[in-house]
C-alpha positions, 0 to 999 in steps of 0.5 A, a space after each residue: 373341630 367338627 365331630 362325626 356328625 357334623 362331618 356327615 352333615 357336610 357329606 349330606 349338604 355338598 352331595 347334592 350339588 356335586 355327584 354327577 357333576 364334571 370337574 371344570 377347574 381347581 384353584 390351590 392358593 394354599 398347599 400347605 395343610 397338615 399334609 402338602 396338597 399333591 402338586 399335580 392335584 388340579 391334572 388328575 381331578 380335572 375332567 373327572 367326574 364325582 360318581 358319589 360322596 362318603 365318609 369315612 370317620 371324620 374323612 370325607 371321599 369324593 369318587 371319581 373313575 380315576 381315583 378318589 379325593 380325601 377331604 378332611 377339616 382339621 381343627 376349624 374347617 369348613 367346606 361350602 358350595 358357592 352357586 358362583 364364584 366369589 372372590 376368596 377370603 384369606 383362608 380360602 385355599 382349594 376351590 374346585 369348579 364345576 362345569 355346571 357353574 357350582 363352586 365346591 370350597 374349603 376354608 380353613 383358618 388353622 391349616 389342619 386339614 387335608 386334601 389328598 388323592 389316591 387311585 387305589 383302594 381308600 380303605 387302605 390308605 395309610 390315614 384310614 387303614 387302622 381305623 375302628 368300625 363306624 359307631 351307626 353300623 351294625 357291626 359295632 354294639 356292646 359285645 364288640 365294645 366289651 371284647 375290645 375293652 377286656 383287660 384295658 385300664 385306661 379310663 372308658 371315655 378315652 377307650 371310646 374316643 380312641 379312634 383304633 376302637 371306635 371312629 367319630 366318638 368325639 369330645 362332646 358326644 363321648 361326655 353326652 353318651 356316658 352320661 345317657 348310659 349312667 358310666 363314669 368317665 373315669 372308670 376303667 374301660 376293662 371294668 365296665 360290664 357286658 350290660 353296660 357297654 351294651 347300653 353305651 353302644 346303644 346310646 353312643 348311637 343315640 347320641 350321634 344320629 340325633 345330632 346328624 339329625 339336628 345338623 341336617 335341619 341347616 342344610 341350606 346353610 351350605 349357600 350362606 355366607 359360612 357354609 357351617 351348619 348349626 353344629 351345636 344347636 341340639 340340647 346338650 346334656 353334660 357338655 359345656 355345663 360344668 358347675 351347673 346342676 345335673 338334669 337328672 339329679 340336680 347336684 351340681 355337675 363336675 368338670 375335670 380334664 381327661 386327656 387334654 379334654 374337658 369332662 363333664 359328669 355327675 358324681 350321682 347319676 354315673 358310676 
């Protein structure tokens, strides 16, 4: 599933091509995604101009004068820019054509994505209004995590992956951040000290920023055949390395399932 760095890379990739552009055509080939695409979406969008492209958690927000198009990539979706029309494939469900000849195409093989419309404040949309803070903003820090975690028995890995606590810390980056902070993913959230949460908040910001930076080196791929940035080209220290040597102590990394997700950690370096 695309995580926050991939969605932010997508935002940065499409933004230069569509901001300030007028929408000329909208083609919906498959309306049955995770939630149905509104039947009147072409009417709502055509003639509108994109004023900015934002991101909230894993949602992309395309702002027009008359409202906001909310896009989600689901489990396997992607957006790509086409400089000219190309015949759609089986999983190309939505095209937005602009007056400058550019097309924005949503591809979603598993159809868990979304294309929704709101003419009110998107932060108050049912999908967004109860989300936690963005992890890269100043308001997200160790003091915040410490306050939110008091009395919580849930494992700290599941705690930081809870979108009501903080958005965008998906499985890959939760594994990496906990390793960098030296915290066992199995430790109860309420039993992590303020000092350790300060360290964890700091490394969450570092890990996500590094992943975004790596994704940013592949923006040219938005003009390629697949339209996907090189999501995981960055060096991962634990995720996907179960049974391999820890890069710090050399011991074997452990892999378990937590919340139906692969969790990899070092028994020696993470407490």
